[in-house]
Short mmCIF file of the C-alpha atoms (twelve columns), coordinates in Angstrom:
data_MODEL
# 
_entry.id   MODEL 
# 
loop_
_atom_site.group_PDB 
_atom_site.id 
_atom_site.type_symbol 
_atom_site.label_atom_id 
_atom_site.label_alt_id 
_atom_site.label_comp_id 
_atom_site.label_asym_id 
_atom_site.label_seq_id 
_atom_site.Cartn_x 
_atom_site.Cartn_y 
_atom_site.Cartn_z 
_atom_site.pdbx_PDB_model_num 
ATOM 1   C CA . MET A 1   148.013 -79.257  81.659  1 
ATOM 2   C CA . HIS A 2   144.254 -79.302  82.179  1 
ATOM 3   C CA . GLN A 3   142.136 -77.831  84.986  1 
ATOM 4   C CA . HIS A 4   139.487 -80.037  86.620  1 
ATOM 5   C CA . SER A 5   136.857 -79.572  89.342  1 
ATOM 6   C CA . LEU A 6   135.524 -82.115  91.808  1 
ATOM 7   C CA . HIS A 7   132.304 -81.098  93.542  1 
ATOM 8   C CA . HIS A 8   130.057 -82.267  96.377  1 
ATOM 9   C CA . HIS A 9   128.632 -85.357  94.668  1 
ATOM 10  C CA . ALA A 10  131.961 -87.194  94.316  1 
ATOM 11  C CA . ARG A 11  132.414 -88.498  97.852  1 
ATOM 12  C CA . HIS A 12  132.936 -91.924  99.355  1 
ATOM 13  C CA . LEU A 13  133.611 -93.522  102.738 1 
ATOM 14  C CA . GLY A 14  136.552 -95.881  103.156 1 
ATOM 15  C CA . TRP A 15  139.651 -96.712  101.099 1 
ATOM 16  C CA . ASP A 16  138.902 -99.331  98.445  1 
ATOM 17  C CA . ARG A 17  140.751 -100.073 95.220  1 
ATOM 18  C CA . ALA A 18  137.402 -101.045 93.670  1 
ATOM 19  C CA . THR A 19  135.841 -97.582  94.074  1 
ATOM 20  C CA . THR A 20  134.874 -96.071  90.710  1 
ATOM 21  C CA . PRO A 21  137.034 -93.026  89.922  1 
ATOM 22  C CA . ALA A 22  135.270 -89.666  89.973  1 
ATOM 23  C CA . LEU A 23  137.764 -88.051  87.572  1 
ATOM 24  C CA . THR A 24  140.689 -89.065  85.384  1 
ATOM 25  C CA . LEU A 25  143.752 -86.813  85.340  1 
ATOM 26  C CA . ALA A 26  146.907 -86.743  83.265  1 
ATOM 27  C CA . PRO A 27  150.187 -86.110  85.092  1 
ATOM 28  C CA . GLY A 28  150.643 -82.362  85.438  1 
ATOM 29  C CA . ASP A 29  146.920 -81.597  85.633  1 
ATOM 30  C CA . ARG A 30  145.400 -79.361  88.283  1 
ATOM 31  C CA . VAL A 31  142.183 -80.008  90.169  1 
ATOM 32  C CA . ASP A 32  139.935 -77.968  92.453  1 
ATOM 33  C CA . VAL A 33  138.370 -80.141  95.149  1 
ATOM 34  C CA . HIS A 34  135.529 -79.252  97.502  1 
ATOM 35  C CA . CYS A 35  136.188 -81.104  100.773 1 
ATOM 36  C CA . ALA A 36  133.551 -81.757  103.415 1 
ATOM 37  C CA . ASP A 37  134.254 -81.291  107.112 1 
ATOM 38  C CA . ALA A 38  135.075 -84.370  109.184 1 
ATOM 39  C CA . SER A 39  131.462 -84.792  110.299 1 
ATOM 40  C CA . GLY A 40  130.207 -84.902  106.731 1 
ATOM 41  C CA . GLY A 41  127.781 -82.080  107.441 1 
ATOM 42  C CA . GLN A 42  126.412 -83.538  110.673 1 
ATOM 43  C CA . ILE A 43  127.744 -80.525  112.597 1 
ATOM 44  C CA . THR A 44  126.628 -77.128  111.309 1 
ATOM 45  C CA . PRO A 45  127.560 -73.548  112.307 1 
ATOM 46  C CA . ASP A 46  124.613 -73.359  114.717 1 
ATOM 47  C CA . ALA A 47  124.740 -76.944  116.000 1 
ATOM 48  C CA . PRO A 48  124.083 -77.663  119.707 1 
ATOM 49  C CA . VAL A 49  126.290 -80.007  121.724 1 
ATOM 50  C CA . ASP A 50  123.676 -82.730  121.172 1 
ATOM 51  C CA . ALA A 51  124.941 -82.941  117.589 1 
ATOM 52  C CA . VAL A 52  128.190 -84.409  118.929 1 
ATOM 53  C CA . ALA A 53  126.388 -87.058  120.973 1 
ATOM 54  C CA . GLY A 54  124.404 -88.040  117.886 1 
ATOM 55  C CA . LEU A 55  127.320 -88.225  115.438 1 
ATOM 56  C CA . SER A 56  127.231 -91.221  113.109 1 
ATOM 57  C CA . ALA A 57  130.701 -92.757  112.826 1 
ATOM 58  C CA . GLU A 58  129.686 -94.293  109.505 1 
ATOM 59  C CA . ARG A 59  129.480 -90.794  107.981 1 
ATOM 60  C CA . ALA A 60  132.762 -89.492  109.457 1 
ATOM 61  C CA . ASN A 61  135.677 -88.274  107.328 1 
ATOM 62  C CA . PRO A 62  134.025 -88.438  103.889 1 
ATOM 63  C CA . LEU A 63  136.571 -88.495  101.086 1 
ATOM 64  C CA . SER A 64  136.428 -86.522  97.850  1 
ATOM 65  C CA . GLY A 65  137.496 -88.630  94.891  1 
ATOM 66  C CA . PRO A 66  139.004 -90.903  93.922  1 
ATOM 67  C CA . LEU A 67  141.138 -89.340  91.208  1 
ATOM 68  C CA . TYR A 68  142.562 -91.749  88.633  1 
ATOM 69  C CA . VAL A 69  145.981 -90.659  87.361  1 
ATOM 70  C CA . ASP A 70  146.810 -91.908  83.875  1 
ATOM 71  C CA . GLY A 71  149.966 -93.997  83.776  1 
ATOM 72  C CA . ALA A 72  150.312 -94.444  87.544  1 
ATOM 73  C CA . GLU A 73  151.444 -97.974  88.428  1 
ATOM 74  C CA . PRO A 74  152.535 -99.724  91.622  1 
ATOM 75  C CA . GLY A 75  156.051 -98.625  92.542  1 
ATOM 76  C CA . ASP A 76  155.599 -95.097  91.190  1 
ATOM 77  C CA . ALA A 77  155.534 -91.931  93.261  1 
ATOM 78  C CA . LEU A 78  152.560 -89.587  93.127  1 
ATOM 79  C CA . ALA A 79  153.628 -86.011  93.903  1 
ATOM 80  C CA . ILE A 80  150.807 -83.746  95.072  1 
ATOM 81  C CA . ASP A 81  151.510 -80.024  95.184  1 
ATOM 82  C CA . ILE A 82  149.084 -78.168  97.465  1 
ATOM 83  C CA . LEU A 83  148.562 -74.928  95.570  1 
ATOM 84  C CA . ASP A 84  145.864 -73.266  97.641  1 
ATOM 85  C CA . ILE A 85  143.287 -73.840  100.386 1 
ATOM 86  C CA . HIS A 86  140.242 -71.630  100.953 1 
ATOM 87  C CA . PRO A 87  138.692 -71.822  104.476 1 
ATOM 88  C CA . SER A 88  134.933 -71.497  104.885 1 
ATOM 89  C CA . GLY A 89  134.713 -68.931  107.718 1 
ATOM 90  C CA . TRP A 90  133.580 -71.292  110.459 1 
ATOM 91  C CA . GLY A 91  134.760 -74.486  112.089 1 
ATOM 92  C CA . TRP A 92  134.099 -76.832  114.972 1 
ATOM 93  C CA . THR A 93  136.102 -78.652  117.628 1 
ATOM 94  C CA . ALA A 94  134.586 -81.376  119.773 1 
ATOM 95  C CA . ILE A 95  135.187 -83.923  122.443 1 
ATOM 96  C CA . ILE A 96  133.609 -87.096  121.077 1 
ATOM 97  C CA . PRO A 97  132.883 -89.699  123.782 1 
ATOM 98  C CA . GLY A 98  135.250 -92.661  123.544 1 
ATOM 99  C CA . PHE A 99  137.659 -90.843  121.201 1 
ATOM 100 C CA . GLY A 100 140.855 -88.873  121.829 1 
ATOM 101 C CA . LEU A 101 144.027 -89.240  123.865 1 
ATOM 102 C CA . LEU A 102 142.281 -88.633  127.212 1 
ATOM 103 C CA . ALA A 103 138.965 -90.327  126.392 1 
ATOM 104 C CA . GLU A 104 138.706 -91.789  129.902 1 
ATOM 105 C CA . ASP A 105 139.156 -88.343  131.462 1 
ATOM 106 C CA . PHE A 106 136.530 -86.660  129.242 1 
ATOM 107 C CA . PRO A 107 133.573 -89.030  128.753 1 
ATOM 108 C CA . SER A 108 130.950 -86.362  127.927 1 
ATOM 109 C CA . PRO A 109 130.402 -84.611  124.581 1 
ATOM 110 C CA . HIS A 110 131.611 -81.035  124.220 1 
ATOM 111 C CA . LEU A 111 131.434 -78.658  121.243 1 
ATOM 112 C CA . ILE A 112 133.120 -75.373  120.337 1 
ATOM 113 C CA . VAL A 113 131.971 -73.658  117.126 1 
ATOM 114 C CA . SER A 114 134.381 -70.899  116.098 1 
ATOM 115 C CA . ARG A 115 134.535 -68.251  113.391 1 
ATOM 116 C CA . HIS A 116 137.608 -67.210  111.456 1 
ATOM 117 C CA . ASP A 117 138.862 -64.849  108.794 1 
ATOM 118 C CA . ALA A 118 141.936 -65.358  106.649 1 
ATOM 119 C CA . GLN A 119 144.287 -64.895  109.601 1 
ATOM 120 C CA . VAL A 120 142.688 -65.583  112.986 1 
ATOM 121 C CA . ALA A 121 140.104 -67.903  114.514 1 
ATOM 122 C CA . GLU A 122 138.156 -66.653  117.542 1 
ATOM 123 C CA . PHE A 123 138.240 -69.955  119.390 1 
ATOM 124 C CA . LEU A 124 136.994 -68.874  122.836 1 
ATOM 125 C CA . PRO A 125 136.476 -65.468  124.446 1 
ATOM 126 C CA . GLY A 126 139.964 -63.960  124.683 1 
ATOM 127 C CA . VAL A 127 141.529 -66.888  122.765 1 
ATOM 128 C CA . ARG A 128 142.673 -66.197  119.189 1 
ATOM 129 C CA . ILE A 129 144.354 -68.925  117.153 1 
ATOM 130 C CA . PRO A 130 146.300 -68.214  113.951 1 
ATOM 131 C CA . VAL A 131 144.630 -69.746  110.899 1 
ATOM 132 C CA . ARG A 132 146.898 -72.294  109.196 1 
ATOM 133 C CA . PRO A 133 144.636 -74.370  106.916 1 
ATOM 134 C CA . PHE A 134 145.767 -77.826  105.867 1 
ATOM 135 C CA . ILE A 135 144.492 -81.165  104.569 1 
ATOM 136 C CA . GLY A 136 143.926 -83.680  107.358 1 
ATOM 137 C CA . THR A 137 143.260 -86.733  105.190 1 
ATOM 138 C CA . ILE A 138 144.859 -87.457  101.822 1 
ATOM 139 C CA . GLY A 139 146.015 -90.735  100.346 1 
ATOM 140 C CA . VAL A 140 145.802 -93.339  97.608  1 
ATOM 141 C CA . ALA A 141 144.063 -96.721  97.558  1 
ATOM 142 C CA . PRO A 142 145.874 -99.587  99.300  1 
ATOM 143 C CA . VAL A 143 146.811 -102.751 97.430  1 
ATOM 144 C CA . GLU A 144 144.729 -105.004 99.683  1 
ATOM 145 C CA . HIS A 145 141.204 -105.725 98.449  1 
ATOM 146 C CA . GLY A 146 138.131 -104.647 100.406 1 
ATOM 147 C CA . THR A 147 137.116 -101.464 102.186 1 
ATOM 148 C CA . HIS A 148 139.555 -100.039 104.732 1 
ATOM 149 C CA . ALA A 149 138.520 -97.650  107.518 1 
ATOM 150 C CA . VAL A 150 139.213 -93.933  107.061 1 
ATOM 151 C CA . ILE A 151 140.229 -93.081  110.636 1 
ATOM 152 C CA . PRO A 152 143.732 -94.652  110.802 1 
ATOM 153 C CA . PRO A 153 146.562 -93.659  108.441 1 
ATOM 154 C CA . TYR A 154 148.301 -96.215  106.242 1 
ATOM 155 C CA . ARG A 155 151.552 -96.604  104.316 1 
ATOM 156 C CA . THR A 156 149.646 -95.105  101.393 1 
ATOM 157 C CA . GLY A 157 148.599 -92.027  103.386 1 
ATOM 158 C CA . GLY A 158 145.117 -91.309  104.693 1 
ATOM 159 C CA . ASN A 159 144.144 -89.632  107.946 1 
ATOM 160 C CA . MET A 160 147.645 -88.398  108.756 1 
ATOM 161 C CA . ASP A 161 146.541 -85.107  110.399 1 
ATOM 162 C CA . CYS A 162 149.937 -83.606  109.635 1 
ATOM 163 C CA . ARG A 163 149.640 -79.855  110.171 1 
ATOM 164 C CA . ASP A 164 152.288 -79.163  107.513 1 
ATOM 165 C CA . LEU A 165 150.093 -80.257  104.586 1 
ATOM 166 C CA . ILE A 166 149.673 -76.554  103.837 1 
ATOM 167 C CA . PRO A 167 149.737 -74.501  100.624 1 
ATOM 168 C CA . GLY A 168 153.242 -74.681  99.213  1 
ATOM 169 C CA . ALA A 169 153.896 -78.208  100.489 1 
ATOM 170 C CA . ARG A 170 154.479 -81.208  98.240  1 
ATOM 171 C CA . LEU A 171 153.305 -84.626  99.397  1 
ATOM 172 C CA . TRP A 172 154.871 -87.783  97.965  1 
ATOM 173 C CA . LEU A 173 152.763 -90.962  98.110  1 
ATOM 174 C CA . PRO A 174 153.624 -94.525  97.047  1 
ATOM 175 C CA . VAL A 175 151.308 -95.771  94.286  1 
ATOM 176 C CA . ALA A 176 149.888 -99.190  95.211  1 
ATOM 177 C CA . VAL A 177 147.235 -99.790  92.502  1 
ATOM 178 C CA . PRO A 178 146.870 -98.790  88.842  1 
ATOM 179 C CA . GLY A 179 145.755 -95.157  88.561  1 
ATOM 180 C CA . ALA A 180 146.705 -94.501  92.227  1 
ATOM 181 C CA . LEU A 181 143.086 -93.513  93.126  1 
ATOM 182 C CA . LEU A 182 143.845 -90.362  95.129  1 
ATOM 183 C CA . SER A 183 141.232 -89.086  97.623  1 
ATOM 184 C CA . LEU A 184 141.216 -86.336  100.249 1 
ATOM 185 C CA . GLY A 185 139.098 -84.625  102.877 1 
ATOM 186 C CA . ASP A 186 139.000 -83.739  106.583 1 
ATOM 187 C CA . THR A 187 140.288 -80.189  106.076 1 
ATOM 188 C CA . HIS A 188 141.418 -78.208  109.131 1 
ATOM 189 C CA . VAL A 189 141.622 -74.505  109.966 1 
ATOM 190 C CA . ALA A 190 144.196 -75.044  112.735 1 
ATOM 191 C CA . GLN A 191 145.613 -77.901  114.790 1 
ATOM 192 C CA . GLY A 192 148.402 -78.717  117.198 1 
ATOM 193 C CA . ASP A 193 150.765 -81.621  116.588 1 
ATOM 194 C CA . GLY A 194 149.009 -84.630  118.093 1 
ATOM 195 C CA . GLU A 195 145.385 -83.424  117.721 1 
ATOM 196 C CA . VAL A 196 144.983 -84.742  121.263 1 
ATOM 197 C CA . CYS A 197 141.226 -84.431  121.787 1 
ATOM 198 C CA . GLY A 198 140.601 -86.141  118.442 1 
ATOM 199 C CA . THR A 199 139.484 -83.064  116.514 1 
ATOM 200 C CA . ALA A 200 141.123 -79.915  115.159 1 
ATOM 201 C CA . VAL A 201 139.228 -76.833  114.016 1 
ATOM 202 C CA . GLU A 202 137.255 -78.887  111.486 1 
ATOM 203 C CA . ALA A 203 135.779 -77.100  108.464 1 
ATOM 204 C CA . PRO A 204 134.736 -77.613  104.850 1 
ATOM 205 C CA . MET A 205 137.207 -76.081  102.392 1 
ATOM 206 C CA . ASP A 206 138.103 -75.749  98.732  1 
ATOM 207 C CA . VAL A 207 141.527 -77.147  97.852  1 
ATOM 208 C CA . GLN A 208 143.587 -76.752  94.673  1 
ATOM 209 C CA . LEU A 209 146.132 -79.440  93.813  1 
ATOM 210 C CA . GLN A 210 148.536 -80.253  91.008  1 
ATOM 211 C CA . ILE A 211 149.393 -83.910  90.454  1 
ATOM 212 C CA . THR A 212 152.618 -85.202  88.909  1 
ATOM 213 C CA . LEU A 213 153.978 -88.713  88.467  1 
ATOM 214 C CA . HIS A 214 157.502 -90.023  89.032  1 
ATOM 215 C CA . LYS A 215 158.015 -93.482  87.570  1 
ATOM 216 C CA . GLY A 216 159.610 -96.118  89.797  1 
ATOM 217 C CA . LYS A 217 160.335 -93.696  92.643  1 
ATOM 218 C CA . GLY A 218 157.647 -94.620  95.162  1 
ATOM 219 C CA . PRO A 219 158.693 -93.820  98.752  1 
ATOM 220 C CA . PRO A 220 158.234 -96.513  101.444 1 
ATOM 221 C CA . SER A 221 155.659 -94.260  103.160 1 
ATOM 222 C CA . PRO A 222 154.356 -90.685  102.783 1 
ATOM 223 C CA . MET A 223 157.003 -87.978  102.558 1 
ATOM 224 C CA . LEU A 224 156.679 -84.172  102.613 1 
ATOM 225 C CA . ASP A 225 158.598 -81.225  101.262 1 
ATOM 226 C CA . VAL A 226 157.487 -78.309  103.454 1 
ATOM 227 C CA . PRO A 227 157.888 -74.653  102.406 1 
ATOM 228 C CA . ALA A 228 160.122 -72.282  104.342 1 
ATOM 229 C CA . THR A 229 157.360 -70.851  106.523 1 
ATOM 230 C CA . PRO A 230 157.399 -70.669  110.319 1 
ATOM 231 C CA . LEU A 231 156.135 -73.856  111.919 1 
ATOM 232 C CA . ARG A 232 154.781 -71.681  114.725 1 
ATOM 233 C CA . ASN A 233 153.810 -68.025  114.298 1 
ATOM 234 C CA . GLU A 234 152.710 -67.586  117.912 1 
ATOM 235 C CA . HIS A 235 156.179 -67.411  119.473 1 
ATOM 236 C CA . GLN A 236 156.117 -63.785  120.633 1 
ATOM 237 C CA . ARG A 237 155.371 -64.591  124.292 1 
ATOM 238 C CA . GLY A 238 157.074 -67.950  124.491 1 
ATOM 239 C CA . PHE A 239 155.597 -71.274  125.481 1 
ATOM 240 C CA . CYS A 240 154.257 -73.082  128.502 1 
ATOM 241 C CA . VAL A 241 155.737 -76.584  128.362 1 
ATOM 242 C CA . THR A 242 154.524 -79.532  130.415 1 
ATOM 243 C CA . THR A 243 156.070 -82.992  130.331 1 
ATOM 244 C CA . GLY A 244 155.374 -86.660  130.797 1 
ATOM 245 C CA . ILE A 245 158.209 -89.049  131.649 1 
ATOM 246 C CA . GLY A 246 158.145 -92.837  131.858 1 
ATOM 247 C CA . PRO A 247 158.780 -96.165  130.111 1 
ATOM 248 C CA . ASP A 248 155.812 -95.837  127.703 1 
ATOM 249 C CA . LEU A 249 155.488 -93.032  125.127 1 
ATOM 250 C CA . MET A 250 151.689 -93.131  125.056 1 
ATOM 251 C CA . THR A 251 151.449 -92.856  128.836 1 
ATOM 252 C CA . ALA A 252 154.012 -90.043  128.813 1 
ATOM 253 C CA . ALA A 253 151.969 -88.195  126.158 1 
ATOM 254 C CA . CYS A 254 148.818 -88.564  128.269 1 
ATOM 255 C CA . ASP A 255 150.632 -87.283  131.348 1 
ATOM 256 C CA . ALA A 256 152.013 -84.250  129.496 1 
ATOM 257 C CA . VAL A 257 148.545 -83.319  128.217 1 
ATOM 258 C CA . ARG A 258 146.878 -83.866  131.621 1 
ATOM 259 C CA . HIS A 259 149.465 -81.585  133.215 1 
ATOM 260 C CA . LEU A 260 148.817 -78.934  130.553 1 
ATOM 261 C CA . VAL A 261 145.033 -79.148  131.057 1 
ATOM 262 C CA . ASP A 262 145.535 -78.569  134.778 1 
ATOM 263 C CA . THR A 263 147.945 -75.690  134.128 1 
ATOM 264 C CA . LEU A 264 145.607 -73.869  131.725 1 
ATOM 265 C CA . CYS A 265 142.701 -74.291  134.121 1 
ATOM 266 C CA . SER A 266 144.764 -72.935  137.014 1 
ATOM 267 C CA . ARG A 267 146.375 -70.014  135.174 1 
ATOM 268 C CA . HIS A 268 143.451 -68.930  132.999 1 
ATOM 269 C CA . HIS A 269 140.387 -70.169  134.892 1 
ATOM 270 C CA . MET A 270 139.272 -72.386  132.016 1 
ATOM 271 C CA . ARG A 271 136.859 -75.267  132.085 1 
ATOM 272 C CA . PRO A 272 138.799 -78.541  131.668 1 
ATOM 273 C CA . GLU A 273 136.811 -79.378  128.519 1 
ATOM 274 C CA . ASP A 274 137.720 -76.052  126.907 1 
ATOM 275 C CA . ALA A 275 141.377 -76.443  127.894 1 
ATOM 276 C CA . TYR A 276 141.527 -79.944  126.398 1 
ATOM 277 C CA . CYS A 277 140.031 -78.730  123.102 1 
ATOM 278 C CA . LEU A 278 142.362 -75.712  123.049 1 
ATOM 279 C CA . ILE A 279 145.392 -77.963  123.509 1 
ATOM 280 C CA . SER A 280 144.209 -80.073  120.577 1 
ATOM 281 C CA . VAL A 281 144.128 -77.082  118.217 1 
ATOM 282 C CA . ALA A 282 147.046 -74.984  119.541 1 
ATOM 283 C CA . ALA A 283 149.644 -77.090  121.414 1 
ATOM 284 C CA . ASP A 284 152.315 -79.366  119.942 1 
ATOM 285 C CA . LEU A 285 153.446 -82.699  121.351 1 
ATOM 286 C CA . HIS A 286 157.189 -83.296  121.003 1 
ATOM 287 C CA . ILE A 287 159.193 -86.434  121.689 1 
ATOM 288 C CA . SER A 288 161.909 -84.613  123.592 1 
ATOM 289 C CA . GLU A 289 163.943 -87.674  124.516 1 
ATOM 290 C CA . ILE A 290 163.768 -91.298  123.373 1 
ATOM 291 C CA . VAL A 291 167.309 -92.619  123.932 1 
ATOM 292 C CA . ASP A 292 167.827 -92.534  127.693 1 
ATOM 293 C CA . ALA A 293 166.374 -95.924  128.588 1 
ATOM 294 C CA . PRO A 294 164.332 -96.964  130.429 1 
ATOM 295 C CA . HIS A 295 162.400 -93.656  130.497 1 
ATOM 296 C CA . TRP A 296 161.349 -91.368  127.623 1 
ATOM 297 C CA . MET A 297 160.044 -87.800  127.728 1 
ATOM 298 C CA . VAL A 298 157.126 -86.226  125.846 1 
ATOM 299 C CA . SER A 299 156.628 -82.456  126.043 1 
ATOM 300 C CA . ALA A 300 153.459 -80.451  125.328 1 
ATOM 301 C CA . TYR A 301 154.277 -76.948  124.007 1 
ATOM 302 C CA . PHE A 302 151.499 -74.388  124.415 1 
ATOM 303 C CA . PRO A 303 152.007 -70.942  122.796 1 
ATOM 304 C CA . ASN A 304 151.162 -68.263  125.391 1 
ATOM 305 C CA . ALA A 305 150.335 -65.727  122.680 1 
ATOM 306 C CA . VAL A 306 146.970 -67.285  121.823 1 
ATOM 307 C CA . ILE A 307 145.484 -66.173  125.153 1 
ATOM 308 C CA . ALA A 308 144.886 -62.475  125.826 1 
ATOM 309 C CA . TYR A 309 145.956 -61.263  129.262 1 
# 
């Protein structure tokens, strides 16, 4: 086993099997990776809201890598153990015009810059969110030639925004090209399932991984082994749950989130923009029912404990 480091210079934009590898690893090696925030440095700790309006989409979600894994061939499984993640002490959450589940409801830019220690992020006055750092974007190069956008996820991983990609988790990815070409970025301090406003608590972080190879055992799509840690630590005061019901899951999800925005504004005298961002980083969307045709139900679970009374 060897230890490697991947620093600021080794970044690229877009998934492409032709990208020159930044490092070559043997199976079993470990690597420390410095990941940029999702804005690629366009938003800083003292940024004004104008920074959101001026964001360049071409610089969004920069990837660190790629990492070439010796012996990896199509059909193999790449197993990535997330050993550790070190948050940076600050993060940002934004409403980006034209982006997010309720983009039509929130057309104007909005920015919340928060500070955090190892346990808690001070998101808004009186609002404290448990820190649960994870990797938002991680994947290998797809088999198709050309450059593929970073924003959507693929069968080979990518911008999955799965809040369980935490230290102690193992991610299994299907190798599609020789060497796998693993890249990662878009690290998050905290996020709710769904990331409804389009951003989590975005922050640069240092990540330590160990990479192993399993010949001929590639899964059909990404798979996780998640450690036995609570999925939600903020259960002490229960949850406020709003729902959306109808024949379309996306519409039901929108309705559940709109109802929760209204509820937080009514109960806690929040601005709608702040409530929407808070839901994105602290509430979880659940598909509560998908078998009772012709209507399905989506629920938005908000942990009451994050707001001080």
